[in-house]
C-alpha angles and dihedrals in degrees: 000000000000098000094174093055091046091053091046092052092050092049093048094046102048092259092314099313095114091055090058091047091050092048100046098031116181091353088079114098128170129234092180136352089269103038136045128221113262117285131197112257107248093206097070139014096284108184096180116040109241103154118105134188113215144163115244126215092271093055095253116135116232142170132225133182107214089193095056119022091200088080110068140103140085131309091284092057090049095052091043087060091046094053096034092239124153101236091208098055104022103039096123091053089048092053091051092051092048091049089054091049092051094048094047100042108024114128136176109285120206114234092226094064101239122220091243124044111221114219096151092138101035110035112102111221101170139028121199116190118212099221122194134188111277106265125226089250091053093047089051090050093056095039090058087066094045093253114146129212089246092056091049090053093046091054093044095243114159138172116243137180094205145317141242122233118207118201130210094258091055097257117130139196130203117217117196116213102179130219125334095031120140134190125213104206121208106169108292091344123090136189112203116212124195106178096185096049126097113281096258091050098045095094135037133163133226132188128008122287123211117230105345143325107277117162126188107040091117090076113069135174134182090252121097091213109114129180123205111207136184098248149011095259092058089047093056093044088058091045089055088054091052099257128127113241141161137180133202100216102280142356092262094049116113115248107223124237088238092061093043090054091046091054091045097050093043087056097235119172096228121205124182112221105180131159121290094239125100094268093051094049093046096049093043091053090048092054094045092053094046099045104017090242120158124249125226108204112193091197088076091069102031136041108240113217128187092237102049098071091224112151106135144022094272089054088051090061093042089055087057095238123162112298092191091056090049093051092050089051094049096042092057090075090064089066109122088223087073097051090110084077093223118170103269129171130181097357115173114185099180093106118061091215091067096058095082090052090052093051091048089050091050092050092048093051092045089056094048095046097055108106103209124199106274119257089237090065091057092047091057097046120111111268093251094056091044089057092054091067098034098095092059124078099181109094095217091053091048091051092047091052093047093051094046094044092054089056092050095043091050086074097040098068129071104225129134140176142175122256121173087350092301127114109246136181134206096256114143134205108210129180118188116196123197135149121266109279093023094128097249088143088089086080088079090079091067089059088066089065086084095051097100093049090047090052089053090050091050093049092048090049092048092051094044092048091051091052090046092054093044088055090054092256094295121154127016118347112244117257120223109222125207133196093211132038127202116246094217094074131112118256093251092048091048093050092047092054092044088054090052089050092058092252098306133101146140125233107205121175128159090196113054091200087081088070095036090062092055092049091059094051104089091178089070095058132249104318091173092056091049093052091050090053090049090055091056091044089238119166114262125209135191112192123196133176091251111060093218091070096044113107134196119189118192121204097352111208108205126164121194129202115179133167133185147123122296089256089059091048092053090051091053095042109019094185144000087262090068110109094231094057096076092047098059134077110220130209122181121203132187128234115277109252099186124083109237117220116238091213103051094130142358091224115108112234088204090067092042094054093040088059090050090050089060090057090047090052091051091052089048092054094045094052090050091053094046095048092216117208117196119213133178117235118247089257092052091048093054 
């Protein structure tokens, strides 16, 4: 780490403040002399600004997103996100980039922190590339790596001899780049590549990108096999071979959660194809452990020598090695047997005798990769919730029960609060995904937590019905209340029962297809729209010609606990753009690998959970009597 340069940058930038002013420009407004007004986070689609710039007790300027705690730190953390640099491994490169930014765009800053930051002479508002016809030398350069002219055009790669920068005050400056300079265009953002320049001058960046640097999406195939490489050149080499591939700037760049979710929900089979050097191997292993992505290791099909300069897939082509052998190697990852996305290296399936070893390896990695809920969490749970998971020794089963029970219990307490001036309740929407045969059926025990309350409802209905009949059916007909409601009901039927339940109910299904079937039945009304309204506790109405059958439900309190396979999830919510997606909490579980004994204990779990349901009922009654109002502290509200 270059400590001297870091100190110099902080001293020259008012402890980091100027870097924030340069980055946010005239979007930056000040609430006080030590804190800005909230800004929208530029690294995701932030609808409500929740990011603040502030001075800490030591005088260092920092940022924090109060809507997503993953985004916080000092000016170095901010620019590491901007340039997709791993701050742990690429800090020196980051400092050099930030020094360049400060030298090019630094302006005089008023000591009184004005409401508007004036960059009239330094803020770049437009970039004009000076494109030229691809030279013979340039064509030869790309052809050596198997990259065709068509692929270059698809990915918007052009040759330039320079570019003009236009500033906010109308002044402009032409910057000559010389021969063999290329621009990777991504909207209004450009990465400049000079392959013959010194290493530190090979790449530069122009414009401002949106969420992150992702190159390669312009090329699409029907296959769901997707390679993530370390650079744009490798991406285009794979495109020329007919494979989908993307990169995120460099091997040490952080892959955003947004992109990971996009790949997951679009069901891509993701394979990491990084360089064969130490950095490439380290970062590929890191990604495979974190996301269960596969690794493609080129060293399994080629002998890497110190004198052949072969470190990546584009070098493989440049060295004129067998393309057919490479395609066979890459196509193996599209095998449906590998769809579990376990971490697999150097798998050869040509011999039948090796298949058992592969399956054992997959199972072993699937076990190791499951991130269970930490023991410390269980130790700090309330005694009642601890008891729910006590009878089960298997960690996956315990975690399943905990997740499902929180969804059920969110409807079995009477607590309310105020958020954005609306009355809200603790109801949760939970979707648990697990493969077929994963043992998610254990969730059924949490449904029994409502047994005691259901028994009370049944007894009250029985007594009211008897009185109603004794009085010759005069007055209002008794309503039978239920703790749970079936998902496979029409919208009118669901609303009617919710009305009988005094606006509260739990949807609990261990097979999500029960709800998928309802979603497809347009004759029953928009079930998806209704669920979204429930999540926001919006009033729900059902109007009929006769007033007696018209229903108005105020502040519906519905909790949902669903489980199913990923296929069932995708049917219910085809993409992240689906309105239900943002309403649900998701938990993903692996397949159980241990055979559970059918004779573990003579104790009936029915009796065990029935006794717990009595305690749950008592809590329910007490919270109703106490009329509990939840409020955030002033610190939490900030």
